[in-house]
VOPAVEX-860431 format. One record per atom (N, C-alpha, C): x negated, y, z negated; residue in one letter. Coordinates in steps of 0.02 Angstrom, whole numbers, plus 50000, padded with zeros to 5 digits. Atoms other than C-alpha are relative to their C-alpha. Layout:
VOPAVEX-860431
XYZA/...
***
This chain:
VOPAVEX-860431
499844993850035M/444645482645394M/500475004450041M/499574995849958K/445425491545543K/500714997450000K/499335002850004D/446895479545538D/500355002149935D/499724998050066R/447155483445353R/500205007450001R/499844992849995M/447085502145387M/500615001150044M/499444999249953S/448275500745535S/500654997749969S/499405002650033R/449495490345433R/500265005049948R/499794995050050A/449525503445293A/500325006050035A/499724994349964I/449835517345419I/500684998250030I/499365002149971E/451215507445506E/500544999349947E/499515000550055D/452065503445340D/500225006949978D/499854993050018H/451965521945294H/500495003050051H/499564997249947R/452735527045461R/500704997149996R/499345003250004A/454145514445443A/500415002749942A/499644997550058L/454595520545269L/500195007350007L/499834993049986V/454515538845319V/500575000350051V/499465000449952G/455605534445468G/500664998249967G/499405001950037A/456855526145351A/500275005849959A/499804994050037L/456865541845244L/500385004750046L/499684995549952A/457295552245398A/500664997350026A/499415003149970E/458585539945464E/500564998749951E/499485002450046R/459485534545306R/500065003949934R/499994996950066Q/459115546245161Q/500085007650000Q/499914992749999L/459445564045218L/500585002249955L/499444998450045D/461115563845125D/499784999749927D/500265000550068V/460195558444968V/499585006249984V/500404993950011L/458955572744988L/500445006149992L/499544994350007Q/460385585045013Q/500354999949933Q/499675000550065A/461285578544859A/499525001849944A/500514998250050A/459665580044759A/499895007549998A/500104992749997A/459395597844819A/500605003649969A/499404996950028D/461195602344776D/500014999449924D/500025001150072L/460995594944602L/499515004849966L/500524995650028L/459385604644568L/500205007350005L/499814993049990V/460025621044641V/500575001949952V/499444998550046A/461655620244541A/499755000749928A/500274999750068C/460695616844380C/499635006649989C/500414994050008L/459465631044406L/500405006450008L/499564994149993R/460795643444465R/500395001349936R/499614999350062E/461755640144304E/499575001349939E/500454998550056G/460225644244199G/499724993949965G/500275006150029G/459755626144166G/499274999050018G/500705001649987K/458075617844175K/499944992850026K/500155006649974V/457285602744256V/499444997149957V/500505003750038L/456355590344145L/499774994350045L/500275005249956L/455215578044236L/499584995149960L/500415005050034C/454445561644181C/499844994250046C/500235005849964G/453515546644246G/499334997849971G/500625002850025N/451985535944213N/499474999750055N/500555000749952G/450275535644297G/500055005150056G/499944995649942G/450385542744473G/500655003949998G/499364996550005S/452205547144439S/499975005649948S/500114994550048A/451635557444288A/499675005850036A/500324994749960A/450505566944407A/500505003350046A/499474997149957D/451975569244526D/500455004749959D/499574995850043A/453045576044382A/499665006749987A/500384993950013Q/451685588644340Q/499945004250063Q/500064996549936H/451455593244523H/500655003850015H/499354996849985I/453315596844545I/500125005849951I/499904994550048A/453405607144384A/499595006050020A/500424994549977G/451955617444450G/500305003550061G/499694997049940E/452835620144617E/500615004149981E/499394996450019L/454455625444532L/499865006149957L/500164994350043V/453725636544396V/499595005150039V/500434995649961G/452385643644510G/500355002250064G/499664998949936R/452915643444690R/499814994250046R/500165005149950F/452985631444835F/499715003450062F/500254996549941Q/452855642344991Q/500185007450003Q/499804993049996R/453665658944954R/499995003249930R/499994996350063E/453585672344822E/500715000449975E/499344999950032R/455045671544701R/499914999749925R/500015000750073K/455495671044517K/499824992849982K/500155006750026A/454895656344414A/500654996249990A/499445004450013L/456085641644403L/499834995849939L/500105003550063A/456315632344239A/499884992650011A/500185007149992A/455405615644247A/499464998249949A/500485002350050I/454455605744116I/499834992750014I/500235006949994A/453415590044144A/499914997249930A/500045002950067L/453645579143990L/499374995949990L/500615004050001T/451995570744030T/499405004049975T/500584995850013T/450895585343977T/499865001449927T/500114998650071D/451115586843789D/499714993849966D/500325006050026T/449845574043733T/500074999249924T/499915000450072S/450065578343549S/500674996849983S/499345003050011V/451925574343555V/499994992750021V/499985006849974M/451675558943662M/499614995149956M/500415004750038T/450265551343560T/500254999349928T/499725000650068A/451055555443391A/500604995350001A/499415004349997W/452695547343443W/499804992850014W/500215006849982A/451855532243523A/499644996649941A/500365002750057N/450725529843371N/500474998349942N/499565000950058D/452085531843240D/500604995550014D/499405003849982Y/453505523243335Y/499844995150056Y/500135004349943D/453265516343510D/499935004350063D/500094996349937F/452805521443687F/500665000750038F/499364999849964E/454555517643749E/500395006549987E/499624994150018G/455235533143661G/499665006750015G/500374993749993V/453935546143714V/500375005350041V/499634995149960F/455055554243845F/500695001249970F/499324999350028A/456745550943762A/500005005049942A/500044995450056R/456185560343607R/499955007350024R/500064993349973Q/455675575443710Q/500665002250033Q/499344998549971V/457325574543805V/500475002249944V/499564998350057E/458225574743637E/499885007249976E/500154993350025G/457335590743587G/500085005550051G/500044994849949L/457305600043753L/500615000550046L/499465000149951L/458795594943861L/500645003049971L/499334997450015R/460435604343857R/500484997550053R/499505002549952A/462045598643941A/499945004150064A/500054996849935G/461935602444126G/499295000250027G/500695000449976D/460035601244135D/499914993650040D/500165005949960V/459255588744255V/499374996749974V/500605004050012L/458065574844208L/499814996950067L/500265002849938W/457025570644362W/499534994449979W/500355005950027A/456435553044322A/499684996050057A/500385003949951F/455085543844421F/499824993249972F/500245006750016S/454775525144416S/499944996150065S/500095003549936T/454015516344565T/500304992949997T/499695006550008S/454665499844495S/500755000649990S/499304999250018G/456335507044441G/500174996749934G/499895003850062R/456085497644276R/499595002649941R/500434997650054S/454905508144168S/500425001549938S/499584999650060A/455585506443992A/500055007149972A/499974993350028N/455115524043935N/500395004850045N/499614995849954V/455875531944091V/500754998349994V/499305002150009L/457475521744071L/500285002849934L/499784997450065A/457575526943887A/500145007550005A/499904992849990A/457395545243938A/500645001350039A/499394999149960A/458765543544069A/500624998549959A/499425001750043E/459925535143945E/500145005749950E/499914994650049R/459615548943817R/500285006250035R/499764994249963A/459865562643947A/500744999250017A/499305001349982R/461495554644006R/500455000949939R/499594999650061S/462135553443826S/500085007249976S/499994993050022M/461775572043802M/500325004750052M/499684995949948G/462685578043959G/499535002450053G/500474998249947G/461165579144070G/500164996350064G/499935003349935R/461135574644253R/499334996650016R/500605003949987I/459885561844318I/499874999850075I/500265000949932L/458895563144480L/499444994849993L/500495005450004A/457925546944502A/499634999150065A/500435002049944F/456485543044618F/499734993149981F/500155006950017S/456235524244622S/499714996250059S/500155004849948G/455565509644718G/500664996750021G/499435003749972R/456765496744788R/500685001849971R/499314998850024P/458645500044778P/500234994449953P/499705004950044G/459655491144645G/499634998949935G/500375000750062R/458405493244504R/500375003849944R/499634996950056P/458995498744329P/500035007750002P/500004992749999L/458485517044353L/500545002750046L/499484997749953E/459645518844502E/500684999949967E/499365000550034G/461105513344393G/500145005549951G/499924994450048L/460795527744273L/500045006850034L/500094993749964A/460615540944408A/500645002850030A/499484996649961D/461805553844479D/499804999850074D/500295000349932V/460675554044633V/499364996049994V/500615004050001C/459325541344672C/499724999350070C/500385001349939L/458025541044809L/499604993649986L/500345006550009A/457485522744819A/499634998450065A/500425001649942V/456075517444935V/499954992450006V/499935007249988E/456265500145011E/499344996550009E/500625003749999T/454585492544967T/499784998749928T/500305001450066D/453655484744821D/499295002849995D/500684997349999C/452025493244870C/500005006949967C/499994993750039T/451735506844739T/499735005850040T/500304994549962A/450615517144853A/500495002750052A/499524997749949R/451925517844992R/500595003549967R/499454996650036V/453305522144866V/499795007149983V/500244993450021Q/452255536544800Q/499925004750060Q/500084995849940E/451885542844976E/500675002750023E/499334997749979V/453735543745019V/500285004749947V/499784995450054H/454125551544849H/499695006950010H/500334993649992Q/452835565044883Q/500315004050057Q/499684996549945L/453575569445052L/500695002549980L/499324998250020A/455335569344979A/500005005749950A/499984994550049Y/454905580444831Y/499745006450029Y/500194993849966H/454005592844942H/500585002850040H/499404997849965I/455575593645050I/500485003349950I/499554997350050L/456605596444892L/499755006749972L/500274993650024C/455435610044828C/500155005550051C/499864995149948D/455655618944995D/500745001850000D/499284998749999L/457555617144992L/500225004149940L/499834996450062V/457695622944812V/499745007250003V/500304993449997E/456515637444837E/500375004550050E/499644996149949T/457425642944995T/500685002249973T/499334998450026A/459125642144909A/499985005249944A/500034995650058L/458535651744756L/499555006150009L/500464994549989S/457335663944834S/500375006650008S/499714993349992T/457725682444820T/499645003950055T/500414996749948N/456445686544956N/500104996850068N/499895003449935D/457265678345108D/499805004450057D/
***
């Protein structure tokens, strides 16, 4: 058991190290994308499945509420929270369209869709990204391994070099907390 625990910790350290060594430019580009959208009066729509749905909701809470400093609310909506819309659409049509339909109704040109998929292949997340792109939205993707379909739809993509979902989510969480801090600092009126 100790070997298993040590291996998980070492894998985590290696991936966090890779984030620090190779992805700071990606984090900066993501922060710039979000700040530009919010400064221009746009909003951030977030989507993902399972743990990524929870991450989407967590980030929306940080942006609308606050991360570490007092400031005005920032416009963010987790598309994972309206169960009536999601279940009606999935029941009447299909699960693949549950986020794309919400994007169609809520996104305006210049808004950002922050799309999470640890595999980089989630059909409903890809459909949402395609719809957002067709409507003039910008796509911030958080994915697993580079080269997956979600990365190809993104303006900015943070891809984590592993197939282990738990490790991908751990790096995503650190990265989105960094982004919440950068966005909040840039947009805070209480510096």
